[in-house]
C-alpha positions in Angstrom: 0.0 0.0 0.1 3.3 2.2 0.0 2.1 3.2 -3.6 -1.1 4.1 -2.6 -2.2 8.0 -4.1 -3.9 9.1 -1.5 -4.9 12.4 -3.5 -7.2 9.9 -5.7 -9.0 9.5 -2.4 -9.9 13.4 -2.1 -12.4 13.8 -4.8 -14.5 11.0 -3.4 -14.4 12.5 0.2 -15.5 15.8 -1.2 -18.4 13.9 -3.0 -19.5 12.4 0.4 -19.1 15.7 2.1 -21.3 17.5 -0.7 -23.9 14.9 -0.6 -24.2 15.0 3.1 -24.5 18.8 3.1 -27.1 19.0 0.4 -29.3 16.3 2.5 -28.6 18.1 5.8 -29.6 21.6 4.4 -32.3 20.2 2.4 -33.9 18.3 5.3 -32.7 20.7 8.1 -36.1 20.4 10.2 -34.8 16.9 10.9 -32.1 18.3 12.9 -34.5 20.7 15.1 -36.1 17.8 16.5 -38.9 17.6 14.1 -40.3 14.6 11.9 -42.0 14.0 8.8 -45.7 13.9 8.7 -46.1 10.9 6.5 -49.4 9.5 5.9 -48.3 6.1 5.1 -45.8 6.1 8.2 -48.7 7.4 10.5 -50.7 4.4 9.1 -47.7 1.8 9.6 -47.7 2.9 13.5 -51.3 2.2 13.7 -50.7 -1.2 12.1 -47.4 -1.9 14.3 -48.8 -0.9 18.0 -50.1 -4.3 18.7 -46.7 -5.8 17.7 -44.6 -2.9 19.8 -46.7 -3.4 22.8 -45.9 -7.2 22.7 -42.3 -6.6 22.2 -42.4 -4.2 25.5 -43.9 -7.3 27.4 -41.9 -10.3 26.0 -38.7 -8.5 24.4 -39.4 -9.9 20.9 -41.7 -9.2 18.0 -44.7 -11.4 17.6 -45.6 -13.4 14.3 -49.2 -12.8 14.3 -50.8 -9.1 14.3 -54.4 -9.2 16.5 -55.3 -5.5 15.4 -55.7 -5.6 11.6 -58.7 -7.1 9.8 -59.4 -9.4 12.9 -56.0 -10.8 12.6 -53.3 -11.4 10.1 -49.5 -12.4 10.1 -47.3 -9.8 11.0 -44.5 -10.3 8.2 -45.3 -7.4 6.2 -45.6 -4.8 9.0 -42.5 -6.0 11.5 -40.3 -9.1 10.9 -37.3 -9.6 13.4 -34.8 -12.3 12.0 -32.2 -12.2 15.1 -29.5 -12.8 12.9 -26.2 -11.9 14.9 -24.0 -11.9 11.5 -26.5 -9.9 9.4 -25.0 -7.7 6.6 -27.7 -5.2 7.5 -25.3 -3.8 9.7 -24.0 -2.2 6.9 -27.3 -0.4 6.3 -26.6 2.6 9.2 -23.0 2.9 7.8 -24.4 3.5 4.1 -26.9 6.1 5.6 -23.7 7.7 7.3 -25.8 7.3 10.6 -27.7 10.5 9.5 -31.4 10.9 10.5 -34.5 10.1 8.5 -34.8 11.5 5.8 -31.6 13.0 5.4 -30.1 9.8 5.4 -32.5 8.7 2.4 -31.1 11.3 0.2 -27.7 10.6 1.2 -27.9 6.9 0.5 -29.3 7.7 -3.1 -26.3 9.8 -3.8 -23.5 7.7 -2.5 -25.1 4.7 -4.5 -25.1 6.3 -7.8 -22.1 7.8 -7.1 -20.6 4.5 -6.8 -22.1 3.3 -10.1 -20.6 6.5 -11.8 -16.9 5.4 -10.3 -17.5 2.0 -12.0 -18.4 3.4 -15.2 -15.0 5.5 -15.0 -16.9 9.0 -14.7 -15.3 11.8 -13.7 -15.8 12.6 -9.8 -17.7 15.9 -10.4 -19.8 14.4 -13.4 -20.7 11.7 -10.9 -21.9 14.1 -8.3 -23.8 15.8 -10.9 -25.8 12.5 -12.0 -26.0 11.5 -8.2 -27.8 14.6 -7.5 -30.1 14.2 -10.4 -30.7 10.5 -9.2 -31.5 11.3 -5.6 -33.5 14.6 -6.0 -35.8 13.6 -8.9 -39.4 14.5 -7.7 -40.4 11.2 -7.3 -37.8 10.9 -4.4 -39.2 14.0 -2.5 -43.0 12.8 -3.1 -42.5 9.2 -2.1 -40.7 10.6 1.0 -43.3 13.1 1.9 -46.2 10.3 2.0 -44.0 7.8 3.9 -43.0 5.4 1.3 -39.7 4.6 3.4 -38.8 1.1 2.0 -39.5 2.4 -1.4 -36.9 5.0 -1.0 -34.2 3.0 0.6 -34.9 0.0 -1.9 -34.1 3.0 -4.6 -31.0 3.9 -2.6 -29.4 0.5 -3.4 -30.5 0.0 -7.0 -27.6 1.9 -8.6 -25.1 0.5 -6.4 -26.2 -3.0 -7.2 -26.2 -2.3 -10.9 -22.5 -1.0 -10.6 -21.6 -4.3 -8.7 -23.1 -6.4 -11.6 -21.1 -4.2 -14.0 -17.8 -5.1 -12.0 -18.5 -8.6 -12.6 -19.1 -8.1 -16.5 -15.7 -6.0 -16.5 -14.0 -9.3 -15.1 -13.3 -7.8 -11.6 -15.0 -10.9 -10.3 -14.2 -11.1 -6.7 -15.2 -7.6 -6.0 -18.1 -7.8 -8.2 -19.2 -11.2 -6.4 -18.7 -9.8 -3.0 -20.5 -6.5 -3.7 -23.5 -7.9 -5.6 -24.1 -10.3 -2.9 -23.8 -7.8 -0.2 -26.3 -5.2 -2.1 -28.5 -7.6 -3.5 -29.2 -8.7 0.5 -29.6 -4.9 1.5 -31.9 -4.1 -1.6 -34.3 -7.0 -0.6 -33.8 -6.6 3.0 -35.8 -3.2 2.3 -39.0 -5.6 1.7 -39.9 -3.4 -1.5 -40.1 -6.4 -3.8 -41.6 -4.2 -6.8 -38.5 -1.9 -6.8 -36.4 -5.3 -6.5 -38.6 -6.1 -9.6 -38.0 -3.4 -11.3 -34.2 -3.4 -10.8 -34.1 -7.1 -12.3 -35.8 -5.7 -15.4 -32.9 -2.7 -15.8 -30.4 -5.8 -15.1 -31.9 -7.9 -17.5 -31.7 -5.1 -20.4 -28.2 -4.8 -19.2 -27.1 -8.3 -19.2 -28.6 -8.7 -22.7 -26.5 -5.7 -23.9 -23.4 -7.3 -22.5 -24.2 -10.7 -23.8 -24.2 -9.2 -27.5 -21.0 -7.6 -26.8 -19.1 -10.9 -26.0 -20.8 -12.9 -28.7 -19.3 -10.3 -31.2 -16.1 -10.4 -29.2 -16.4 -14.4 -29.1 -15.6 -14.2 -25.3 -17.9 -17.2 -24.6 -15.9 -18.3 -21.5 -16.1 -14.9 -20.0 -20.0 -14.9 -20.7 -20.4 -18.4 -18.9 -18.3 -17.2 -16.0 -19.8 -13.7 -15.7 -23.4 -15.0 -15.8 -22.8 -17.8 -13.2 -21.0 -15.5 -10.9 -23.7 -13.0 -11.1 -26.7 -15.4 -10.7 -24.9 -17.3 -7.6 -23.8 -14.1 -5.8 -27.5 -12.6 -6.4 -28.8 -15.7 -5.0 -26.4 -15.6 -2.0 -27.7 -12.1 -1.4 -31.0 -13.2 -1.7 -30.7 -16.3 0.6 -29.7 -13.6 3.4 -33.3 -12.7 3.3 -34.9 -16.1 3.1 -36.8 -15.5 6.2 -38.6 -12.4 4.5 -38.8 -14.0 1.2 -40.0 -17.3 2.4 -42.6 -16.1 4.8 -43.6 -13.0 2.1 -43.9 -16.3 -0.3 -45.9 -18.3 1.8 -48.1 -15.3 2.9 -48.7 -14.0 -0.6 -50.2 -17.6 -1.5 -53.2 -16.8 0.9 -53.5 -13.1 -0.1 -55.5 -10.9 -2.6 -52.2 -10.8 -4.5 -52.9 -14.4 -5.5 -56.2 -13.9 -6.4 -59.5 -13.5 -4.9 -63.0 -15.3 -5.4 -65.3 -14.3 -7.9 -68.8 -15.3 -7.5 -71.3 -16.1 -10.4 -74.3 -13.9 -9.7 -76.8 -16.6 -11.6 -75.5 -19.7 -9.7 -75.4 -20.2 -6.0 -72.7 -22.8 -6.6 -70.5 -21.1 -9.3 -67.2 -19.8 -8.2 -63.9 -19.5 -9.5 -60.5 -17.6 -8.3 -58.6 -14.9 -10.3 -54.8 -15.5 -10.5 -53.0 -12.3 -9.0 -54.6 -9.0 -8.7 -57.7 -7.7 -10.6 -56.3 -5.8 -13.6 -58.3 -2.8 -13.1 -57.3 -2.6 -9.4 -53.4 -3.3 -10.3 -53.7 -0.7 -13.0 -55.7 2.0 -11.1 -52.6 4.4 -11.1 -51.6 4.5 -14.8 -49.7 7.4 -16.3 -51.1 9.2 -19.0 -49.7 9.0 -22.3 -49.5 13.2 -22.4 -48.8 12.9 -18.8 -45.2 11.4 -19.6 -44.2 15.2 -20.6 -44.0 15.8 -16.6 -40.4 14.4 -17.1 -39.4 17.7 -18.7 -42.3 20.0 -17.7 -43.5 19.3 -14.0 -46.9 21.2 -14.2 -48.1 20.2 -17.6 -51.2 18.7 -15.6 -51.1 20.9 -12.5 -48.8 19.1 -10.3 -50.1 17.2 -7.2 -52.1 17.0 -4.2 -50.0 19.3 -2.4 -49.7 21.8 -5.1 -52.0 25.1 -4.7 -53.3 28.1 -6.9 -51.6 31.2 -6.7 -53.1 33.7 -4.2 -54.0 35.7 -7.5 -55.5 33.0 -9.6 -58.5 33.6 -11.7 -60.6 31.0 -9.4 -59.8 33.2 -6.4 -60.7 36.3 -8.2 -63.9 34.8 -9.5 -64.8 33.6 -6.2 -64.3 37.2 -4.7 -66.4 38.6 -7.6 -69.2 36.1 -6.5 -69.0 37.6 -3.0 -66.5 35.7 -1.2 -64.0 37.3 1.2 -60.3 37.1 0.4 -59.9 35.0 3.3 -62.8 32.6 2.1 -61.7 32.6 -1.5 -58.0 31.6 -0.3 -59.6 28.7 2.1 -61.8 27.4 -0.6 -59.0 27.4 -3.4 -56.4 25.8 -0.8 -58.8 22.9 -0.5 -59.0 22.4 -4.0 -56.3 20.4 -5.8 -54.6 21.6 -9.1 -53.9 18.1 -10.6 -56.1 16.9 -13.3 -54.4 14.2 -15.1 -55.3 10.5 -16.0 -54.8 9.2 -12.5 -57.4 9.2 -9.7 -55.2 11.3 -7.9 -51.4 12.0 -7.2 -49.0 13.7 -4.7 -46.8 15.0 -7.5 -45.3 14.5 -10.9 -42.3 12.2 -11.9 -40.2 15.2 -12.9 -36.5 14.3 -13.9 -35.2 17.7 -14.9 -35.2 19.6 -18.0 -31.5 19.6 -17.9 -31.1 15.8 -17.6 -33.7 15.5 -20.0 -31.6 17.8 -22.4 -28.5 15.5 -21.7 -30.2 12.5 -22.1 -31.4 13.4 -25.7 -28.0 14.3 -26.7 -26.2 11.3 -25.3 -28.6 9.4 -27.5 -27.5 10.8 -30.5 -23.8 11.5 -29.5 -22.5 8.9 -27.3 -20.3 6.1 -28.8 -21.1 3.5 -26.3 -23.0 0.5 -27.5 -24.7 0.6 -23.9 -26.7 3.4 -25.1 -29.0 1.0 -26.9 -30.1 -1.4 -24.3 -30.6 1.8 -22.1 -32.7 3.2 -24.8 -34.8 0.0 -25.0 -35.4 -0.2 -21.1 -36.2 3.3 -21.0 -39.0 3.0 -23.7 -40.2 -0.4 -22.2 -40.7 1.4 -18.9 -42.6 4.4 -20.1 -44.8 2.1 -22.0 -45.5 -0.2 -18.6 -46.1 3.2 -16.9 -49.0 4.0 -19.0 -50.9 1.1 -17.7 -54.6 0.8 -18.6 -53.6 3.8 -21.0 -52.2 1.2 -23.5 -53.8 -2.0 -22.5 -52.7 -3.9 -25.7 -49.0 -4.2 -24.3 -49.6 -4.0 -20.8 -52.3 -6.6 -20.6 -50.1 -8.9 -22.4 -47.4 -8.2 -19.8 -49.8 -8.8 -16.9 -50.9 -12.1 -18.2 -47.5 -13.4 -19.4 -44.7 -11.7 -17.6 -43.8 -13.7 -14.6 -45.0 -12.1 -11.2 -46.0 -8.9 -13.0 -49.5 -9.3 -11.9 -48.7 -9.5 -8.2 -47.7 -5.6 -8.4 -50.1 -2.6 -8.8 -49.3 1.3 -9.7 -47.8 1.1 -13.2 -46.5 4.7 -12.8 -44.0 3.3 -10.2 -41.7 2.0 -13.4 -40.9 5.7 -14.1 -38.0 4.8 -11.3 -36.2 3.1 -14.6 -35.7 6.3 -16.2 -35.2 8.0 -13.2 -32.0 5.8 -13.0 -30.9 5.7 -16.6 -31.4 9.4 -17.5 -28.7 10.6 -15.3 -26.5 7.6 -16.3 -27.0 8.7 -20.0 -26.3 12.4 -18.9 -22.9 11.7 -17.1 -21.6 9.6 -20.2 -22.5 12.2 -22.6 -21.0 15.1 -20.6 -17.9 13.1 -20.1 -17.3 12.4 -23.8 -18.3 15.9 -24.9 -16.2 17.6 -22.1 -13.1 15.5 -22.2 -12.9 13.7 -25.3 -10.6 15.9 -27.7 -10.4 13.5 -30.7 -13.5 14.5 -32.8 -14.7 18.2 -32.1 -16.4 18.3 -35.4 -18.6 15.4 -34.4 -19.3 16.8 -31.2 -20.5 19.9 -33.0 -22.4 18.2 -35.4 -24.6 16.3 -32.9 -24.9 19.3 -30.9 -26.5 21.0 -33.4 -28.8 18.2 -34.1 -29.7 18.1 -30.5 -30.2 21.8 -30.7 -32.9 21.3 -33.6 -34.6 18.2 -31.8 -35.0 20.6 -28.7 -36.3 23.3 -30.7 -38.7 21.0 -32.1 -39.7 19.8 -28.5 -40.2 23.3 -27.6 -42.6 24.0 -30.4 -44.5 21.0 -29.6 -45.0 21.5 -26.0 -46.0 25.0 -27.1 -48.9 23.2 -29.1 -49.9 21.1 -26.4 -50.2 24.2 -24.0 -52.5 25.9 -26.7 -54.4 22.8 -27.5 -55.2 21.0 -24.2 -58.8 21.2 -23.1 -57.7 21.4 -19.5 -60.5 18.7 -18.4 -60.0 16.5 -15.9 -61.2 12.9 -15.3 -62.8 13.9 -11.9 -64.3 17.1 -13.4 -68.0 15.7 -13.3 -67.4 15.8 -9.4 -65.7 19.2 -9.4 -68.5 20.8 -11.4 -71.0 19.0 -8.8 -69.2 20.8 -6.0 -68.7 24.1 -7.6 -72.4 24.1 -8.6 -73.2 23.4 -4.7 -71.0 25.8 -3.6 -73.1 28.6 -5.7 -76.3 27.0 -4.2 -77.6 25.5 -8.0 -76.4 28.6 -10.0 -75.2 26.4 -13.0 -74.3 29.5 -15.1 -72.0 31.1 -12.4 -70.8 27.7 -11.5 -69.6 27.3 -15.2 -68.2 30.6 -15.0 -65.9 29.6 -12.0 -65.1 26.3 -13.6 -63.4 28.0 -16.6 -61.7 30.3 -14.3 -60.4 27.0 -12.8 -59.4 25.5 -16.5 -57.7 29.0 -16.8 -55.5 28.4 -13.7 -54.7 24.8 -14.8 -53.2 26.3 -18.1 -51.4 29.2 -16.1 -49.8 26.6 -14.1 -48.7 24.8 -17.3 -47.3 27.9 -18.9 -45.2 28.7 -16.0 -43.5 25.7 -15.8 -43.3 25.8 -19.5 -41.3 29.0 -19.3 -39.1 27.6 -16.6 -38.4 24.4 -18.8 -37.4 26.5 -21.5 -35.0 28.7 -19.9 -33.2 25.8 -18.4 -33.0 23.9 -21.8 -32.0 27.1 -23.3 -29.1 28.0 -20.6 -27.7 24.3 -20.8 -27.6 24.4 -24.7 -26.0 27.9 -24.4 -23.2 26.3 -22.0 -22.7 23.5 -24.3 -22.3 25.8 -27.3 -19.8 28.1 -25.5 -17.7 25.0 -24.6 -17.7 23.9 -28.0 -17.0 27.2 -29.5 -14.1 27.3 -26.9 -15.6 30.4 -25.0 -15.9 28.3 -21.9 -13.4 26.3 -20.0 -13.9 22.7 -19.4 -14.0 23.3 -15.5 -16.6 26.4 -15.8 -18.9 24.4 -18.1 -18.7 21.2 -16.0 -19.5 23.6 -12.9 -22.3 25.6 -14.8 -24.0 22.1 -15.9 -23.8 21.0 -12.2 -25.4 24.2 -10.9 -28.1 24.3 -13.5 -29.1 20.7 -13.3 -29.0 20.9 -9.6 -31.1 24.1 -9.1 -33.6 22.7 -11.7 -34.3 19.6 -9.5 -33.9 20.9 -6.1 -36.4 24.0 -6.7 -39.1 21.5 -8.0 -38.5 18.8 -5.2 -38.9 21.7 -2.5 -42.6 21.9 -3.6 -43.2 18.3 -2.4 -40.8 18.4 0.6 -40.3 21.3 2.7 -40.4 22.6 6.1 -44.3 22.2 6.2 -44.0 18.3 5.9 -42.2 18.4 9.2 -43.8 18.6 12.6 -42.8 18.0 16.3 -43.1 14.5 17.1 -45.3 15.1 20.1 -47.6 17.3 18.5 -48.0 14.5 15.6 -48.9 11.6 18.2 -51.3 13.9 19.9 -52.8 14.8 16.5 -53.2 11.3 15.3 -53.1 8.9 18.3 -54.7 10.4 21.4 -57.8 8.7 21.8 -61.1 10.5 21.2 -63.8 10.9 24.1 -65.6 8.0 22.5 -62.6 5.7 22.1 -61.3 6.3 25.5 -64.9 5.1 26.7 -64.3 2.0 24.7 -61.0 1.4 26.0 -62.4 1.3 29.6 -63.5 -2.3 28.5 -60.6 -4.7 29.0 -62.2 -7.6 27.9 -61.6 -9.2 24.5 -63.4 -7.9 21.4 -63.2 -5.9 18.2 -64.2 -2.5 17.2 -65.7 -1.4 13.6 -64.8 2.6 13.0 -67.6 3.5 10.5 -66.7 7.3 11.4 -64.0 7.3 9.2 -64.2 7.7 5.2 -63.3 4.0 4.6 -62.8 1.5 7.8 -61.1 -1.0 5.4 -58.3 1.5 4.5 -57.6 3.0 8.0 -55.3 1.8 10.3 -55.4 4.5 13.1 -58.3 2.4 14.5 -55.6 -0.6 15.1 -53.5 1.8 17.1 -55.9 1.3 20.3 -58.0 -1.7 19.1 -58.4 -5.2 17.9 -60.1 -3.7 14.6 -62.4 -5.3 12.1 -61.1 -2.9 9.4 -57.5 -1.7 9.0 -54.9 -1.0 6.1 -52.9 -3.4 4.5 -52.0 -3.5 0.5 -52.0 -7.3 0.6 -54.8 -8.4 3.0 -55.6 -12.1 3.1 -57.7 -13.0 0.2 -60.6 -14.4 2.5 -60.6 -11.1 3.9 -60.8 -9.1 0.8 -63.8 -11.6 -0.2 -65.6 -10.9 3.3 -65.4 -7.1 2.6 -66.4 -7.4 -1.2 -69.5 -9.8 -0.3 -70.3 -8.8 3.3 -68.8 -5.8 5.1 -68.8 -3.2 2.2 -72.5 -3.8 1.0 -75.4 -1.9 2.4 -77.0 -2.6 4.8 -73.9 -3.9 6.5 -74.3 -7.7 7.7 -74.7 -7.8 11.3 -74.5 -11.5 11.7 -71.0 -11.3 10.4 -70.1 -8.7 12.8 -71.4 -10.7 15.5 -69.3 -13.8 14.4 -66.3 -11.4 14.4 -66.9 -10.4 18.1 -67.6 -6.9 17.2 -68.7 -5.5 20.5 -68.4 -1.8 19.6 -69.1 0.2 16.5 -68.0 3.9 16.1 -70.2 6.1 14.0 -70.1 9.9 13.4 -72.3 12.6 14.5 -72.2 14.9 11.4 -74.0 17.6 13.2 -71.6 17.8 16.4 -68.6 16.3 14.3 -68.1 13.9 17.1 -67.5 10.1 17.3 -70.4 8.3 18.9 -70.2 4.6 20.3 -72.8 2.1 19.6 -72.4 -1.1 21.5 -73.4 -4.4 19.8 -75.2 -6.8 22.2 -75.2 -9.4 19.5 -71.3 -9.8 19.7 -70.5 -13.6 20.2 -67.3 -13.3 22.1 -64.2 -15.0 21.7 -65.9 -18.5 21.4 -68.9 -20.4 21.3 -70.5 -24.0 20.8 -73.0 -24.3 18.0 -75.9 -26.4 17.8 -75.6 -27.7 14.1 -73.1 -27.7 11.4 -74.4 -26.7 7.9 -72.2 -28.0 5.0 -71.7 -26.3 2.0 -70.5 -27.6 -1.4 -67.7 -24.9 -2.2 -66.2 -21.3 -0.8 -69.0 -19.6 -2.7 -71.8 -21.5 -1.2 -70.3 -20.6 2.3 -69.9 -17.0 1.5 -73.7 -16.9 0.2 -74.8 -18.9 3.4 -73.5 -15.8 5.3 -76.0 -14.1 3.9 -78.9 -15.4 6.1 -77.8 -17.5 8.9 -77.7 -17.6 12.9 -73.9 -17.8 13.7 -74.9 -18.6 17.4 -76.5 -21.7 16.5 -75.0 -22.4 13.0 -71.6 -23.2 11.8 -71.1 -22.8 7.9 -68.4 -25.5 6.7 -67.2 -27.0 3.0 -68.2 -30.6 2.5 -64.4 -31.1 2.2 -64.0 -31.3 6.0 -66.8 -33.9 6.4 -64.3 -36.5 7.0 -62.7 -34.6 9.8 -66.0 -34.3 11.5 -67.3 -37.8 11.9 -68.3 -37.4 15.5 -72.0 -36.1 15.6 -72.8 -32.8 17.8 -74.8 -33.7 20.7 -75.4 -30.0 22.0 -75.6 -29.6 25.7 -77.0 -26.4 26.9 -74.8 -26.5 29.8 -71.7 -26.6 28.1 -69.4 -23.6 28.2 -66.0 -22.8 26.4 -64.0 -19.4 27.4 -60.9 -17.7 26.4 -58.0 -17.7 29.1 -55.5 -15.6 27.3 -54.7 -14.3 23.7 -51.0 -13.7 23.4 -50.8 -13.0 19.6 -49.0 -15.9 18.9 -50.2 -18.3 21.7 -54.1 -18.7 22.5 -55.7 -20.5 25.6 -59.0 -21.7 26.1 -60.9 -23.6 28.6 -64.0 -26.0 27.8 -66.2 -28.0 29.7 -69.3 -30.4 28.3 -71.0 -33.5 28.6 -71.0 -34.5 24.9 -69.0 -33.9 22.0 -69.3 -30.1 20.5 -68.3 -28.1 17.8 -66.7 -25.0 19.0 -66.5 -21.7 16.9 -63.3 -19.4 17.5 -63.5 -15.6 16.4 -60.1 -15.9 15.2 -59.2 -15.5 11.3 -58.5 -19.0 9.7 -54.8 -19.2 8.5 -53.7 -22.5 8.0 -50.2 -21.8 7.2 -48.6 -21.8 10.6 -51.4 -22.0 13.2 -51.6 -25.6 14.9 -54.3 -26.5 17.6 -54.0 -28.9 20.7 -56.6 -30.4 22.8 -54.8 -31.2 26.3 -51.5 -31.2 24.2 -52.6 -33.5 21.4 -52.8 -31.7 18.0 -56.4 -31.4 16.5 -57.1 -30.2 12.9 -58.3 -26.7 12.7 -61.5 -26.4 10.4 -62.3 -23.3 8.4 -65.6 -22.1 9.4 -67.9 -19.3 8.5 -65.5 -18.8 5.5 -63.0 -16.7 7.5 -63.2 -18.1 11.1 -61.7 -21.5 12.9 -63.8 -24.4 14.1 -62.8 -27.4 16.0 -64.5 -30.4 17.3 -64.2 -30.8 21.2 -64.7 -34.1 22.9 -66.8 -34.3 26.0 -65.4 -33.4 29.2 -63.1 -30.8 30.8 -60.2 -29.7 28.2 -57.5 -27.1 27.8 -57.3 -25.8 24.2 -54.3 -24.1 22.7 -53.5 -22.5 19.5 -49.8 -21.7 18.7 -48.8 -19.9 15.5 -45.3 -21.3 14.3 -44.8 -20.9 10.5 -42.6 -23.1 8.9 -41.8 -20.7 6.3 -40.0 -18.5 9.2 -38.5 -21.2 11.2 -37.3 -23.3 8.3 -35.5 -20.3 6.7 -33.8 -18.7 9.6 -30.8 -21.2 9.2 -30.4 -20.4 5.6 -30.3 -16.7 6.3 -27.4 -17.4 8.8 -25.4 -19.5 6.3 -25.9 -17.0 3.5 -24.9 -14.2 5.8 -21.9 -16.0 6.6 -20.9 -16.6 2.9 -21.3 -12.6 2.0 -18.8 -11.9 5.0 -16.6 -14.4 3.6 -16.7 -13.0 -0.1 -16.1 -9.6 1.4 -12.8 -10.9 3.2 -11.9 -12.8 -0.2 -12.5 -9.6 -2.2 -10.1 -7.4 0.5 -7.3 -10.2 0.6 -7.3 -10.5 -3.2 -6.8 -6.5 -3.7 -4.0 -6.6 -1.0 -2.4 -9.8 -3.0 -2.3 -7.8 -5.9 -0.9 -4.7 -4.4 1.8 -6.9 -3.0 2.4 -8.3 -6.5 2.8 -4.7 -8.2 5.2 -3.9 -5.1 
């Protein structure tokens, strides 16, 4: 190591400092004792509270969550692996131990910077690309709403791509070690959709390399590289065996694996969809014209946090109708500016006018063969983002691309251009600023880029004057405006036209902004090619232009208004209302249904305090989704189903007083009971239809396939009793006493992938009862009945995780040793 040039380390240290400083300044409130108001994190706190309370009592997290949808596995909320040699110890290091969300942005920057260095990009150009990747508007948007795992997963994508690139460059040891480590860290963030999109990019990249290897007849390297990439990636995945195994096992029982569809013309007709319903999966699809937000953020109004300016036509028109300035501003503040193809959105995906220009320039200028697979990946991602707006292509992918029908929100595929646009921008600037061999070719390509940019500006201008500025939700908007003006449609139409005028104004302002950045960037490139600007100044100018472009738009979606004192936030969201406080006085075992919220089945706040019938989770158990679709979402709600779910309290809204009201349900059946009869049904659809009209206190609905397990006849004993002794998430205990054989129904959600039941220590089969509950034959006499949740997917995969983690550490040690060995040979 005597020959090591420490000066080579200085640019990288400067990059780390720059990334840290920008993130710290950008998220300064995080250092003032404030936390982000993130809707998804607030929901997560509600989902996780039952698990947190369990850990406070037992020292570890449970595997079953009692507070969501009557009960469900806790895997996708909190999963604790207890791995003493976990590679997860690297994670806080890569965050530089910075607080949330400062560390998030730092991670994205340093990860992309690593990729830039693998590509042999000059450090300051690497800084430009890293800032562009980390501060694309999508990053600020997902941080603001609380998609933390998504942001963290994005943080590891560029570095993992760089690690694969090392393998393909024949740097096998470091490539293998880092691929294993970074794939482990990516998957550990538990956002499999981002991992899936990484695999799409990696596939395009690998195909690009394979074509080059075949042309060069490097068949041996082709085989070695692919084997190393697959094996090291597999080791990284195995480090997350617990997460992957439990997720895979759980997914088979969730709505992601399909849900029941009942034939309305037949009491017995039933089929199960495979994967998510396509209309649900494609609910958030980017509009074709909306793709221009990549270069003009406000073309479709921005997002949910954007507001009309104080002097907007809408505000002025309201004041003309008699509203005070304060009232007009208040009404306008409640109106979202977005009017694109999605139901709603928090903001547009904006990659930056400067970065888009450099991407365009790179596509016509750079000599690298890699630009073709990059272009193919970008085009594919954009087409995928259109979802239902390009159904021929996307429905084919949905039906045939492996695992694609497990994911929703096609707009998320735009993270692929977010990654690849800055990558091309760096390559283009590197060749343009530092390749002195062919200035004439550079000038020719710059002229072509200028002409294309001019055409793009003209096209955007034509779009500006030709759009009708009518959104998909404008029917509801017009109804609201008519109600606002007490049924005066003429005046409401006038107000609506002012609304459209403001939409055009927002587009126009951002269009001018984009044109300024495009022309300024072109001016820098022209001044350089004409020898009017030195390389250092040109690079600095492009870095400042690109960073200013992205950071100023990003501030629209993540700023000091997104932060709040933590105590104030907890007070706002988790302090029980007077109605909830009155329920909490009841310390018995029961469930609560909160009908005072807009949708009780998309609300996790109730789960913070109670065992909730509702909740929020993007991957509910399919039997719960079916129950919601066919029983609990319909009007009037099925009271028999609420009774069997032990729903003792219902919260409703008193709209006059804007308060919650508690309604006690005297029909709640408790934690368990004996029934008089078992009614067998042919299939799941028949059981579901049987729920429409039955008495759960006396009758249990069971599929015929369980008949063989229920040979003993029920001899109902009116003096028999069964009661809950203890429910401790993963362990439940009951006691029963009866003179005859009885069939017990337990008001716990049926899940056959880990729950085992025992009568006096002897295992007994659990019968799926009333579609979603558990049932069991109980012999006469006094008995202790226990349920234990010990999913094999969790316990069997723990050893695999341990072994794989050890292999990653060994690979890292081997890579370091090999580097020292090379240095020793050179010396």
